[in-house]
C-alpha positions as CSV (number, residue, x, y, z in Angstrom):
1,M,48.9,80.8,106.0
2,Q,48.3,79.1,109.3
3,A,50.3,79.8,112.4
4,A,51.7,76.3,112.2
5,A,53.8,77.5,109.2
6,L,56.0,79.1,111.8
7,R,56.2,76.3,114.3
8,L,59.5,76.1,116.1
9,P,61.8,73.2,115.5
10,S,62.0,70.6,118.3
11,S,65.3,71.9,119.5
12,A,63.8,75.4,120.0
13,R,60.8,74.0,121.9
14,K,63.0,72.3,124.5
15,R,65.0,75.5,125.3
16,R,63.7,79.0,124.9
17,D,66.4,80.9,126.8
18,E,67.8,82.4,123.6
19,P,66.3,85.8,122.6
20,W,65.4,84.6,119.1
21,Q,63.5,81.6,120.5
22,A,61.4,83.7,122.9
23,A,60.7,86.3,120.1
24,L,59.6,83.6,117.6
25,Q,57.4,82.0,120.2
26,S,55.7,85.3,121.0
27,L,55.1,85.7,117.3
28,E,53.5,82.3,117.1
29,D,51.3,83.1,120.0
30,L,50.1,86.3,118.3
31,L,49.4,84.5,115.1
32,A,47.5,81.8,116.9
33,K,45.2,84.4,118.4
34,G,44.6,86.1,115.1
35,A,46.1,89.4,116.4
36,Y,47.0,92.2,114.0
37,L,50.7,92.3,113.5
38,H,52.6,95.5,112.9
39,A,55.8,95.7,110.8
40,R,57.8,96.4,114.0
41,S,56.8,93.0,115.4
42,F,58.2,91.2,112.4
43,D,61.3,93.3,112.2
44,Q,62.1,92.8,115.9
45,V,61.9,89.0,115.4
46,L,64.0,89.3,112.2
47,G,66.6,91.3,114.1
48,H,66.9,88.7,116.9
49,L,67.2,85.9,114.3
50,G,69.9,87.9,112.4
51,R,72.0,88.7,115.5
52,C,71.9,85.0,116.5
53,S,72.9,83.8,113.0
54,Q,69.6,82.0,112.5
55,W,69.6,83.0,108.8
56,Q,67.6,80.0,107.5
57,L,64.7,80.6,109.9
58,L,64.9,84.3,109.1
59,L,64.5,83.6,105.4
60,T,61.6,81.3,106.1
61,L,59.8,84.0,108.1
62,L,60.6,86.6,105.4
63,S,59.0,84.5,102.7
64,V,55.7,84.3,104.5
65,L,55.5,88.0,105.4
66,P,53.2,88.9,102.5
67,T,50.5,86.6,104.0
68,W,50.0,89.1,106.9
69,R,51.0,92.4,105.3
70,P,51.6,93.7,101.8
71,T,55.4,93.3,101.6
72,P,58.5,93.2,103.8
73,D,60.0,96.6,104.4
74,L,63.7,97.6,103.9
75,L,64.5,96.9,107.6
76,S,63.3,93.3,107.1
77,Y,65.6,92.8,104.1
78,S,68.5,94.5,105.9
79,H,68.2,92.0,108.8
80,A,68.1,89.2,106.3
81,I,71.1,90.4,104.3
82,S,73.1,91.0,107.5
83,A,72.2,87.4,108.7
84,A,73.3,86.0,105.3
85,E,76.5,88.0,105.5
86,K,77.4,86.6,109.0
87,A,76.6,83.1,107.8
88,G,78.9,83.5,104.7
89,Q,75.9,83.1,102.4
90,W,76.9,85.6,99.7
91,R,74.6,84.2,97.1
92,V,71.6,84.6,99.4
93,A,72.7,88.1,100.3
94,L,73.0,89.1,96.6
95,Q,69.6,87.5,95.8
96,L,67.9,89.5,98.7
97,H,69.6,92.7,97.4
98,S,68.2,92.0,93.9
99,E,64.7,91.6,95.4
100,V,65.1,95.0,97.1
101,L,66.0,96.6,93.8
102,A,63.2,94.8,91.9
103,G,60.6,95.8,94.4
104,D,59.3,99.2,95.5
105,L,61.9,99.5,98.2
106,Q,64.7,102.1,98.2
107,P,67.9,100.4,99.3
108,D,70.1,102.4,101.7
109,V,73.8,102.5,102.7
110,V,73.2,99.8,105.3
111,S,71.7,97.2,102.9
112,F,74.4,97.9,100.3
113,S,77.2,97.7,102.8
114,S,75.9,94.4,104.3
115,C,75.7,92.9,100.9
116,I,79.3,94.0,100.0
117,S,80.5,92.5,103.3
118,A,78.8,89.2,102.4
119,L,80.6,89.3,99.0
120,A,83.8,90.0,100.8
121,R,83.4,87.0,103.1
122,G,82.7,84.9,100.1
123,G,85.8,86.0,98.2
124,Q,83.8,87.8,95.5
125,W,85.9,90.9,95.2
126,E,84.8,91.7,91.6
127,K,81.1,91.6,92.6
128,A,81.8,93.6,95.8
129,L,83.5,96.4,93.7
130,Q,80.7,96.4,91.2
131,L,78.1,96.9,94.0
132,L,80.2,99.7,95.5
133,W,80.2,101.6,92.2
134,E,76.5,101.0,91.8
135,M,75.7,103.0,94.9
136,P,75.9,106.5,93.3
137,S,73.5,105.5,90.5
138,A,71.1,104.4,93.2
139,G,71.4,107.8,94.8
140,I,73.3,106.5,97.8
141,E,76.6,107.9,99.1
142,A,79.1,105.2,100.2
143,N,80.4,105.6,103.7
144,V,83.4,104.2,105.4
145,V,81.7,101.0,106.2
146,S,81.0,100.4,102.5
147,F,84.6,101.2,101.6
148,N,85.9,99.0,104.4
149,A,83.8,96.1,103.1
150,A,85.1,96.6,99.5
151,I,88.7,97.0,100.7
152,T,88.4,93.8,102.7
153,A,87.1,92.0,99.6
154,C,90.2,93.1,97.7
155,E,92.4,92.0,100.6
156,K,90.9,88.6,100.7
157,G,91.1,88.3,97.0
158,N,94.8,89.3,97.0
159,R,94.0,92.4,94.9
160,W,96.4,94.9,96.7
161,Q,96.1,97.3,93.7
162,G,92.4,97.6,94.2
163,A,92.7,98.1,97.9
164,L,95.2,101.0,97.5
165,Q,93.0,102.5,94.8
166,L,89.9,102.4,97.1
167,L,91.9,104.2,99.7
168,E,92.6,107.0,97.2
169,D,89.0,107.1,96.2
170,L,87.9,107.2,99.9
171,L,90.2,110.1,100.6
172,R,89.2,111.9,97.5
173,L,85.5,111.7,98.5
174,R,86.6,113.0,102.0
175,V,85.4,109.9,103.7
176,E,87.5,109.5,106.9
177,P,89.3,106.2,107.0
178,T,89.3,104.1,110.2
179,C,91.8,101.6,111.7
180,I,89.8,98.8,109.9
181,T,90.4,100.6,106.6
182,C,94.1,100.8,107.0
183,N,94.5,97.4,108.6
184,A,92.8,95.7,105.6
185,I,95.2,97.6,103.2
186,L,98.2,96.8,105.3
187,S,97.2,93.1,105.2
188,A,96.8,93.3,101.5
189,C,100.3,94.7,101.2
190,E,101.7,92.1,103.6
191,K,100.3,89.2,101.5
192,A,101.9,90.7,98.4
193,G,105.2,91.3,100.1
194,L,105.0,95.0,99.6
195,W,106.9,96.1,102.7
196,E,107.6,99.5,101.2
197,D,103.9,100.3,100.6
198,A,103.1,99.0,104.0
199,L,105.7,101.2,105.6
200,H,104.5,104.2,103.6
201,L,100.9,103.7,104.7
202,F,101.9,103.0,108.3
203,S,103.9,106.3,108.5
204,H,100.8,108.2,107.2
205,L,98.4,106.9,109.8
206,P,98.8,109.9,112.1
207,A,98.1,112.3,109.2
208,M,94.8,110.4,108.6
209,T,94.1,110.6,112.4
210,V,94.1,106.8,112.6
211,Q,95.5,105.2,115.7
212,A,97.6,102.1,114.9
213,D,96.6,99.0,116.9
214,T,98.0,95.4,117.3
215,V,96.7,94.4,113.9
216,S,98.4,97.4,112.2
217,Y,101.7,96.5,113.7
218,N,101.4,92.8,113.1
219,A,100.5,93.3,109.4
220,S,103.5,95.7,109.0
221,I,105.9,93.3,110.7
222,S,104.7,90.4,108.6
223,A,105.1,92.5,105.4
224,C,108.8,93.0,106.4
225,A,109.1,89.3,107.3
226,R,108.1,88.1,103.9
227,T,111.1,89.8,102.3
228,G,113.5,89.4,105.1
229,Q,113.6,93.1,106.2
230,W,114.5,92.2,109.7
231,P,115.8,95.6,110.9
232,L,112.4,97.1,110.0
233,A,110.6,94.2,111.6
234,L,112.5,94.7,114.8
235,H,111.8,98.5,114.6
236,F,108.1,97.8,114.5
237,L,108.4,95.4,117.3
238,S,110.1,98.0,119.5
239,G,107.6,100.6,118.3
240,M,104.8,98.6,119.9
241,S,106.4,99.0,123.3
242,V,106.9,102.7,122.7
243,A,103.2,103.1,121.7
244,S,102.1,101.1,124.8
245,I,100.7,98.4,122.6
246,A,101.2,94.9,123.9
247,G,102.9,92.6,121.5
248,T,101.4,89.2,120.7
249,V,102.8,85.8,119.8
250,V,101.9,86.7,116.2
251,S,104.0,89.8,116.5
252,V,107.1,88.1,117.7
253,N,106.7,85.1,115.3
254,A,106.7,87.6,112.4
255,G,109.9,89.1,113.8
256,I,111.5,85.7,114.1
257,S,110.4,84.9,110.6
258,A,112.0,88.1,109.3
259,C,115.3,87.1,111.0
260,E,115.1,83.6,109.7
261,K,114.7,84.7,106.1
262,A,117.7,87.1,106.5
263,G,119.9,84.4,108.1
264,Q,120.0,86.2,111.4
265,W,119.8,83.1,113.6
266,Q,121.2,84.8,116.7
267,M,118.5,87.5,116.7
268,A,115.9,84.8,116.0
269,L,116.9,82.9,119.1
270,H,117.1,86.1,121.1
271,L,113.5,87.0,120.2
272,L,112.5,83.4,121.1
273,D,114.3,83.6,124.5
274,R,112.7,86.9,125.4
275,M,109.1,85.8,124.8
276,P,108.5,84.6,128.3
277,L,109.8,87.9,129.7
278,A,107.0,89.6,127.8
279,Q,104.6,87.0,129.2
280,L,104.2,85.4,125.8
281,L,104.3,81.6,125.4
282,P,106.2,80.4,122.3
283,D,104.3,78.1,120.0
284,L,105.2,75.7,117.3
285,I,105.6,78.5,114.8
286,S,108.0,80.4,117.0
287,C,110.2,77.3,117.5
288,N,110.1,76.1,113.9
289,A,111.0,79.5,112.5
290,S,113.9,79.7,115.0
291,L,115.0,76.2,114.0
292,S,114.8,77.1,110.3
293,A,117.2,80.0,111.0
294,C,119.6,77.7,112.7
295,E,119.3,75.2,109.9
296,K,120.2,77.7,107.2
297,A,123.3,78.8,109.2
298,R,124.2,75.1,109.9
299,Q,124.0,75.8,113.6
300,W,123.3,72.2,114.5
301,E,124.2,72.5,118.2
302,Q,121.8,75.4,118.6
303,A,119.1,73.5,116.7
304,L,119.6,70.4,118.7
305,H,119.5,72.3,122.0
306,L,116.3,74.0,121.0
307,L,114.7,70.7,120.1
308,M,115.8,68.8,123.2
309,V,115.8,71.5,125.8
310,G,114.1,74.6,124.6
311,M,110.9,73.1,123.2
312,A,110.5,70.9,126.2
313,G,110.8,73.9,128.5
314,H,108.2,75.8,126.6
315,R,106.0,72.7,126.5
316,V,105.8,72.8,122.7
317,A,105.3,69.5,120.9
318,S,107.4,69.0,117.8
319,D,106.1,68.1,114.4
320,V,107.8,66.8,111.2
321,V,108.9,70.3,110.2
322,T,110.8,70.5,113.5
323,W,112.7,67.3,113.0
324,N,113.4,68.1,109.4
325,A,115.0,71.4,110.3
326,V,117.3,69.8,112.9
327,I,118.3,67.0,110.6
328,R,119.2,69.4,107.8
329,A,121.1,71.6,110.3
330,S,123.2,68.5,111.0
331,A,124.2,67.9,107.4
332,G,127.9,67.7,106.6
333,G,130.9,67.8,109.0
334,G,130.8,64.1,109.7
335,R,127.5,64.3,111.6
336,W,125.8,61.5,109.7
337,L,125.4,59.4,112.9
338,L,123.6,62.3,114.5
339,A,121.2,62.6,111.5
340,V,120.5,58.9,111.6
341,G,119.9,59.1,115.3
342,L,117.5,62.0,114.8
343,L,115.6,60.0,112.2
344,S,115.1,57.3,114.9
345,G,114.0,60.0,117.3
346,V,111.2,61.0,114.9
347,Q,109.5,57.6,115.6
348,F,109.9,58.0,119.4
349,A,108.3,61.4,119.2
350,T,105.2,59.8,117.5
351,V,105.8,62.1,114.5
352,Q,105.3,60.7,110.9
353,A,108.4,61.1,108.9
354,D,108.0,62.3,105.3
355,V,110.1,62.3,102.2
356,I,111.9,65.5,103.4
357,T,113.0,63.7,106.6
358,F,114.4,60.7,104.8
359,G,115.8,62.9,102.0
360,A,117.7,65.1,104.4
361,C,119.1,62.2,106.3
362,I,120.1,60.4,103.1
363,A,121.8,63.5,101.8
364,C,123.7,63.9,105.1
365,C,125.0,60.3,104.8
366,A,125.8,60.7,101.2
367,E,127.7,64.0,101.8
368,D,129.8,62.3,104.4
369,G,130.6,59.4,102.1
370,H,128.5,56.7,103.8
371,W,126.9,55.3,100.8
372,Q,125.8,52.0,102.5
373,M,123.8,53.9,105.1
374,A,122.3,56.2,102.5
375,V,121.1,53.1,100.4
376,Q,119.8,51.4,103.6
377,L,117.7,54.4,104.5
378,L,116.3,54.5,100.9
379,T,115.2,50.8,101.3
380,E,113.6,51.6,104.6
381,M,111.3,54.2,103.2
382,P,108.5,51.9,102.0
383,A,108.2,50.3,105.5
384,A,107.9,53.8,107.0
385,R,105.0,54.5,104.5
386,V,107.1,57.2,102.7
387,A,107.4,57.2,98.9
388,A,110.9,58.0,97.7
389,N,111.4,60.7,95.2
390,A,114.1,61.4,92.5
391,I,116.1,63.5,94.9
392,S,116.5,60.6,97.3
393,F,117.6,58.2,94.6
394,N,120.0,60.8,93.1
395,S,121.6,61.3,96.5
396,C,122.2,57.6,96.8
397,I,123.5,57.3,93.3
398,S,125.8,60.2,93.9
399,A,127.2,58.6,97.1
400,C,127.8,55.3,95.2
401,E,129.5,57.1,92.4
402,K,131.9,58.9,94.8
403,A,132.7,55.6,96.4
404,A,133.3,54.0,92.9
405,R,130.4,51.6,93.5
406,W,129.2,51.6,89.9
407,Q,127.2,48.4,90.1
408,E,125.2,49.7,93.0
409,A,124.7,53.0,91.2
410,L,123.4,51.3,88.1
411,L,121.1,49.1,90.2
412,L,119.6,52.2,91.8
413,L,119.1,53.7,88.4
414,S,117.3,50.6,87.2
415,D,115.1,50.7,90.4
416,M,113.7,54.1,89.7
417,P,111.0,53.0,87.2
418,K,109.9,50.4,89.7
419,A,109.2,53.3,92.1
420,A,107.3,55.1,89.4
421,L,110.1,57.6,89.0
422,Q,111.9,58.8,85.9
423,A,115.6,59.3,85.9
424,D,116.7,62.8,85.1
425,S,120.0,64.4,83.9
426,I,121.4,64.3,87.5
427,S,120.7,60.6,87.8
428,F,122.6,59.9,84.6
429,S,125.5,62.3,85.2
430,D,126.2,60.6,88.5
431,T,126.1,57.2,86.9
432,F,128.1,57.7,83.7
């Protein structure tokens, strides 16, 4: 193999200020001189390539190593597996691990853990667990890094049972968990809406000598938010201050979401208003969650104020979800003109209305008995590049039925197939 086999790509030749570029150039120079190369020389270059995510160059170099010495050593493969893990190349990492097992090399806990991490990143939780359980048969004792990687794989794969089981196994083997261990399990519980399990684990962190951090609190608050456990969510929020842990926008957003799901619109707005006092800038998620809380409680004035004043003050740009929430909050109570005006405001805000926007406005008009406006909005949907759905038609049909406009209702019913829609029981019940 000639030295040219390792010639740098053109981009690397123009700039050699990166450590891996300088290391690879030095290796080229040595090869060009025919110098004897030690294993350490190769492994140093591989290490630079791995740390700089140059996994493809690393594999190229690894493939030509036997030309200069009998075989790559375990450190060479460990660098390659780690680089593949960072690049999200789980298949490459698994292939390299298989080559280690097939050769005369003895894998260690580092190579196993790196491969498990690669599988975790690739969402291959089953393969990650299989690799973890193969470690004892290879004479290797799993450490907390190995378990953390496997637990993370379960978390990413929504396998909360597996994550909790691994925690039990870890404690049984007297491996001390870390904050990373518990945060991954808390996140798994959060995704599954298991707020009780999250609360139980969080309360046992001190017994495991694990110091909760921002991620721990955020995962716990989010677990409470998923099921509307707003008092517990606020308890965790206040607990962050007591523990001298600075809350983040994610923390408060989760608290607002918990209040929104529980119908606690006043508390949702209170949390939103207090964000600047904590030097936190509300974002679109903060505002939309608060608007959703107002929408569910039909607090249209609060929703309108937040849209027109609050979001402008926070310099948060609205989206279609924002406008949909305000329009739905305006439903009923004779506020159909407000809903129609808001629909026009969507266009001025350079936001693309969707079927929910029109549907909410049509429903508002229909509920207030303005069947003409409801039908007009339905006819305007194609021009706005929005396809009507059965709910939109049914709202108009219902409005016509209440106004005893049978011919209009039948006409709408006959128009549904033209819009590639099939009339359902609601459509017919409002017509006949």
